[in-house]
C-alpha positions as CSV (number, residue, x, y, z in Angstrom):
1,X,111.5,94.1,118.8
2,X,113.5,91.2,117.4
3,X,114.1,90.9,113.6
4,X,111.7,88.0,113.3
5,X,108.9,89.9,115.0
6,X,106.5,92.1,113.1
7,X,104.0,94.9,113.6
8,X,100.9,95.7,111.6
9,X,100.8,98.8,109.5
10,X,97.8,100.3,107.7
11,X,97.9,100.3,103.9
12,X,97.4,104.1,103.9
13,X,100.4,104.7,106.1
14,X,102.6,102.4,104.1
15,X,101.4,103.8,100.8
16,X,102.0,107.4,101.9
17,X,105.5,106.6,103.2
18,X,106.5,104.8,100.0
19,X,105.2,107.6,97.9
20,X,107.0,110.2,100.0
21,X,110.3,108.4,99.7
22,X,109.9,108.2,95.9
23,X,108.9,111.8,95.6
24,X,112.0,112.8,97.6
25,X,114.1,111.1,94.9
26,X,112.6,113.0,92.0
27,X,109.6,110.9,91.1
28,X,106.6,113.0,90.1
29,X,103.7,112.8,92.6
30,X,101.4,110.9,90.3
31,X,104.0,108.3,89.3
32,X,105.2,108.0,93.0
33,X,101.6,107.2,94.0
34,X,101.2,104.7,91.1
35,X,104.4,102.9,92.3
36,X,103.5,103.0,96.0
37,X,100.0,101.8,95.4
38,X,101.3,98.9,93.4
39,X,103.9,97.9,96.1
40,X,101.4,98.1,98.9
41,X,98.8,96.1,96.8
42,X,101.4,93.3,96.6
43,X,101.8,93.4,100.4
44,X,98.0,93.4,100.8
45,X,97.7,90.2,98.7
46,X,100.4,88.5,100.6
47,X,102.9,88.8,97.7
48,X,105.5,90.4,100.1
49,X,108.4,89.5,97.8
50,X,107.1,92.2,95.4
51,X,105.9,94.7,98.0
52,X,107.7,97.6,99.9
53,X,110.7,95.3,100.4
54,X,111.6,96.4,96.8
55,X,111.6,100.1,97.6
56,X,115.2,100.3,98.7
57,X,116.4,98.6,95.5
58,X,114.4,101.0,93.4
59,X,115.8,104.0,95.2
60,X,119.3,102.7,94.8
61,X,118.7,102.3,91.0
62,X,117.3,105.9,90.8
63,X,120.3,107.3,92.6
64,X,122.7,105.3,90.4
65,X,121.0,106.3,87.1
66,X,119.5,102.8,86.4
67,X,115.9,104.1,86.6
68,X,114.6,107.3,85.2
69,X,112.4,108.9,87.8
70,X,110.9,111.4,85.3
71,X,110.4,109.1,82.3
72,X,108.8,110.4,79.2
73,X,106.8,107.3,78.1
74,X,105.8,107.4,74.4
75,X,103.7,105.5,71.9
76,X,106.0,104.7,69.0
77,X,103.6,102.6,66.9
78,X,99.8,102.8,67.1
79,X,96.7,101.1,65.5
80,X,93.1,100.8,66.6
81,X,93.7,97.7,68.6
82,X,97.5,97.7,69.3
83,X,100.3,99.9,70.3
84,X,104.0,99.7,71.0
85,X,105.4,102.0,73.7
86,X,108.9,103.1,74.7
87,X,109.2,103.1,78.5
88,X,112.1,105.6,78.6
89,X,113.7,103.6,81.4
90,X,110.7,104.3,83.6
91,X,110.0,102.7,87.0
92,X,108.4,99.4,85.9
93,X,105.2,100.0,87.9
94,X,104.7,103.2,86.1
95,X,105.5,101.7,82.7
96,X,103.3,98.7,83.3
97,X,100.4,100.9,84.5
98,X,100.5,103.2,81.5
99,X,100.7,100.2,79.1
100,X,97.6,98.4,80.6
101,X,95.8,101.8,80.9
102,X,96.2,102.2,77.1
103,X,95.2,98.6,76.4
104,X,92.0,99.2,78.4
105,X,91.2,102.3,76.4
106,X,91.7,100.5,73.2
107,X,89.5,97.6,74.3
108,X,86.7,100.0,75.2
109,X,86.5,101.0,71.6
110,X,87.7,98.0,69.7
111,X,86.9,95.1,72.0
112,X,90.5,94.1,72.4
113,X,93.5,96.2,73.3
114,X,97.1,94.9,73.1
115,X,100.1,96.9,74.1
116,X,103.8,96.0,74.1
117,X,106.3,98.2,75.9
118,X,110.1,98.1,75.7
119,X,112.7,99.8,77.7
120,X,111.2,99.9,81.2
121,X,112.2,98.1,84.4
122,X,111.2,95.5,87.0
123,X,107.4,95.8,87.0
124,X,106.5,94.0,90.3
125,X,103.4,91.9,90.8
126,X,102.1,90.7,87.4
127,X,98.5,90.3,88.8
128,X,98.3,94.0,89.5
129,X,98.1,94.8,85.7
130,X,95.9,91.8,84.8
131,X,93.4,92.9,87.5
132,X,93.2,96.5,86.2
133,X,90.7,95.6,83.4
134,X,88.4,93.7,85.8
135,X,86.4,96.8,86.9
136,X,85.7,97.4,83.2
137,X,84.2,93.9,82.7
138,X,87.3,92.8,80.8
139,X,89.7,89.9,81.0
140,X,93.3,91.1,81.6
141,X,96.6,89.5,80.6
142,X,100.0,90.7,81.7
143,X,103.5,89.4,80.9
144,X,107.1,90.6,81.3
145,X,110.6,89.3,80.5
146,X,113.3,89.4,83.1
147,X,117.0,88.7,83.4
148,X,118.1,85.2,82.2
149,X,118.2,83.0,85.3
150,X,117.2,79.6,84.0
151,X,119.0,77.2,81.6
152,X,117.2,75.6,78.7
153,X,116.4,71.9,79.3
154,X,119.8,70.1,79.1
155,X,121.8,73.3,79.3
156,X,124.2,74.5,82.0
157,X,124.0,78.3,81.5
158,X,121.1,80.8,82.0
159,X,119.4,81.7,78.8
160,X,115.8,82.6,79.7
161,X,114.3,84.4,82.6
162,X,111.6,83.0,84.9
163,X,109.3,85.3,83.0
164,X,106.1,85.9,84.9
165,X,102.5,86.2,83.6
166,X,99.1,86.8,85.0
167,X,95.5,86.3,83.6
168,X,92.6,87.7,85.5
169,X,88.9,86.8,84.9
170,X,86.0,88.8,86.4
171,X,83.2,87.0,88.2
172,X,79.9,88.0,89.7
173,X,79.3,87.2,93.3
174,X,82.6,85.2,93.6
175,X,86.1,86.7,93.7
176,X,87.8,87.0,90.3
177,X,90.0,84.1,89.2
178,X,93.5,85.5,89.0
179,X,96.4,83.3,87.8
180,X,99.7,84.9,88.7
181,X,102.8,82.8,88.2
182,X,106.4,82.7,87.0
183,X,108.1,80.0,85.0
184,X,110.3,79.0,87.9
185,X,109.4,77.1,91.1
186,X,110.2,80.1,93.2
187,X,111.5,83.7,92.8
188,X,114.4,86.1,93.3
189,X,112.1,88.0,95.7
190,X,111.6,84.9,97.8
191,X,115.3,84.4,98.2
192,X,115.7,88.1,99.2
193,X,113.0,87.7,101.9
194,X,114.5,84.4,103.2
195,X,118.0,85.9,103.3
196,X,116.7,88.9,105.2
197,X,114.9,86.8,107.7
198,X,117.6,84.2,108.0
199,X,115.2,81.5,106.9
200,X,116.0,78.5,104.6
201,X,115.0,78.6,101.0
202,X,112.2,76.2,99.8
203,X,113.7,72.8,98.9
204,X,114.3,72.0,95.2
205,X,113.8,75.5,94.0
206,X,117.3,77.1,93.9
207,X,120.8,76.3,92.8
208,X,124.1,78.0,93.7
209,X,126.6,79.2,91.1
210,X,128.0,75.7,90.8
211,X,124.7,74.3,89.9
212,X,124.2,72.5,93.2
213,X,120.9,72.6,95.1
214,X,120.9,75.1,97.9
215,X,118.7,76.2,100.8
216,X,120.9,79.3,101.5
217,X,119.4,82.5,100.2
218,X,122.8,84.3,100.2
219,X,124.4,81.4,98.2
220,X,121.7,81.6,95.6
221,X,122.0,85.4,95.4
222,X,125.7,85.0,94.7
223,X,125.3,83.9,91.1
224,X,122.8,81.0,91.5
225,X,120.0,80.0,89.2
226,X,116.3,79.2,89.6
227,X,114.7,75.8,88.8
228,X,111.9,75.9,86.1
229,X,108.5,74.5,86.8
230,X,107.8,71.2,85.2
231,X,111.3,71.0,83.7
232,X,111.1,71.4,79.9
233,X,107.5,72.8,80.0
234,X,108.6,75.7,82.3
235,X,111.5,76.4,80.1
236,X,109.2,76.5,77.0
237,X,106.7,78.8,78.7
238,X,109.5,81.2,79.7
239,X,110.8,81.3,76.2
240,X,107.3,82.0,74.8
241,X,106.8,84.9,77.2
242,X,110.3,86.2,76.4
243,X,109.3,86.3,72.7
244,X,105.9,87.9,73.4
245,X,107.6,90.7,75.4
246,X,111.1,91.3,74.2
247,X,110.8,90.5,70.5
248,X,107.2,91.8,69.9
249,X,108.1,95.2,71.5
250,X,111.5,95.1,69.7
251,X,113.2,95.3,73.1
252,X,116.0,93.4,74.7
253,X,116.0,89.6,75.1
254,X,116.4,88.1,78.5
255,X,120.2,87.5,78.1
256,X,120.8,91.2,77.4
257,X,119.0,92.4,80.6
258,X,121.3,93.4,83.5
259,X,121.1,92.2,87.1
260,X,118.5,94.4,88.9
261,X,120.7,95.0,92.0
262,X,124.2,94.2,90.9
263,X,124.2,96.7,88.1
264,X,122.3,99.5,89.6
265,X,123.4,102.1,87.1
266,X,122.3,100.2,84.0
267,X,118.8,100.6,82.5
268,X,116.7,97.5,83.2
269,X,115.5,97.1,79.6
270,X,112.5,95.0,80.6
271,X,109.6,94.6,78.1
272,X,105.9,94.1,78.8
273,X,102.9,92.6,77.0
274,X,99.5,93.8,78.1
275,X,96.1,92.7,76.8
276,X,92.5,93.7,77.7
277,X,89.5,91.8,76.3
278,X,86.0,93.3,76.6
279,X,83.5,90.6,77.6
280,X,80.6,92.2,75.7
281,X,82.4,91.8,72.4
282,X,82.2,88.0,73.0
283,X,79.3,87.3,75.3
284,X,77.2,89.6,77.5
285,X,79.3,90.5,80.6
286,X,76.6,89.6,83.2
287,X,76.1,86.2,81.5
288,X,79.9,85.5,81.5
289,X,80.2,86.5,85.1
290,X,77.3,84.3,86.1
291,X,78.9,81.3,84.4
292,X,82.1,82.2,86.1
293,X,80.3,81.9,89.5
294,X,78.9,78.5,88.5
295,X,82.4,77.3,87.4
296,X,84.1,78.5,90.5
297,X,81.6,76.8,92.7
298,X,81.9,73.6,90.7
299,X,85.6,73.6,91.0
300,X,85.4,74.4,94.7
301,X,83.0,71.4,95.3
302,X,85.6,68.9,94.0
303,X,86.0,65.9,96.3
304,X,89.1,66.4,98.5
305,X,91.9,64.1,99.5
306,X,92.1,63.4,103.2
307,X,95.0,65.8,103.7
308,X,93.1,68.8,102.1
309,X,90.5,70.8,103.9
310,X,89.6,73.1,101.1
311,X,89.9,73.6,97.3
312,X,91.1,77.0,96.2
313,X,90.8,78.8,92.9
314,X,93.8,80.8,91.5
315,X,94.0,84.1,93.4
316,X,91.5,83.1,96.1
317,X,94.1,82.9,98.9
318,X,95.5,86.3,97.9
319,X,91.9,87.7,97.8
320,X,91.3,86.5,101.4
321,X,94.7,87.7,102.5
322,X,93.9,91.1,101.1
323,X,90.6,91.3,103.0
324,X,92.4,90.3,106.3
325,X,95.2,92.8,105.8
326,X,92.9,95.6,104.8
327,X,91.2,95.1,108.2
328,X,94.2,94.4,110.4
329,X,97.1,96.0,108.6
330,X,100.1,94.8,106.6
331,X,102.7,92.8,108.7
332,X,106.1,94.5,108.6
333,X,109.0,92.7,110.3
334,X,111.6,94.7,112.3
335,X,114.3,94.4,109.6
336,X,112.0,95.9,106.9
337,X,110.7,98.5,109.3
338,X,114.2,99.7,110.1
339,X,115.0,99.8,106.4
340,X,111.9,101.9,105.7
341,X,112.7,104.3,108.6
342,X,116.3,104.6,107.2
343,X,115.0,105.4,103.7
344,X,112.7,108.0,105.0
345,X,115.4,109.6,107.2
346,X,117.9,109.7,104.4
347,X,115.3,111.3,102.2
348,X,114.7,114.1,104.8
349,X,111.1,113.1,105.4
350,X,109.6,114.2,108.7
351,X,109.1,111.6,111.4
352,X,105.4,112.2,111.3
353,X,105.3,110.2,108.0
354,X,107.1,107.1,109.4
355,X,106.7,107.4,113.2
356,X,104.3,104.4,113.1
357,X,107.3,102.2,112.5
358,X,109.3,103.3,115.4
């Protein structure tokens, strides 16, 4: 099969393979499954830049000492509604999960739960955490700071990350509204995927290390920078998220964070901000979700321009992609398939776990 071709893989097979690879590198079974479930959830929603394509980099960081596979995550400051946690250089998916898990528990009792975590790592798809409170009839908010990769407006050097955030709102009969965005026009992960596939980068989203616009993923990955959304507004949003995460958790600011893959042996140092808000403490949950349905339908009924066939709500495309991929499988291109087979083989995992990729 050519590199550009792909095969469909069931979420169960992909999740079990990712978990097995992580366990083989010292990650406890529960944490391995938390991480694997997150990665595959990203693939299911079509956020392939934050899916199993990240597994190789995470394994390299574990092997190099950059990630602690058996982290001892602790609460270092605690109140009825808030907490600060030390991630102990955990896998970001594990740290993020534990932080939102605690925020949800606090919201169950106090109406609102807010948790800041310092000292973790790249946490993947922001929406995963924001969606965790939905089944509890809560609104979820998730943020993280990342390596500085954007310059302040008028500047020439990177000082803030393209710090992502997500807000998820439960609905009744309609899918939840899930905003998931970074403060840049595109992402590092997009460049990795494009470079792997040999495809050009989206125009106007990336610069090379000289500050010139580039469509070459490898040129960007060699010291380039990301372009912020809406110029000064994107820069301002990124700075606000940096403060909410790094400073509120008393963790590292964006400029102190190492490159995820160029400095494999250094702790990531990423900080998170997680919030869960219980609907019943504001308005009855069923009433809120009913109004959400009405609002969603009103937005969807907006008159369309001639070039548009449909109006989407935030997260709706991802929701429909998830339904399709749960039914037909996750597309895995040959390059990624070969990479996963190699990771499994190097970890000494039996072919029965990854034979579906061969």
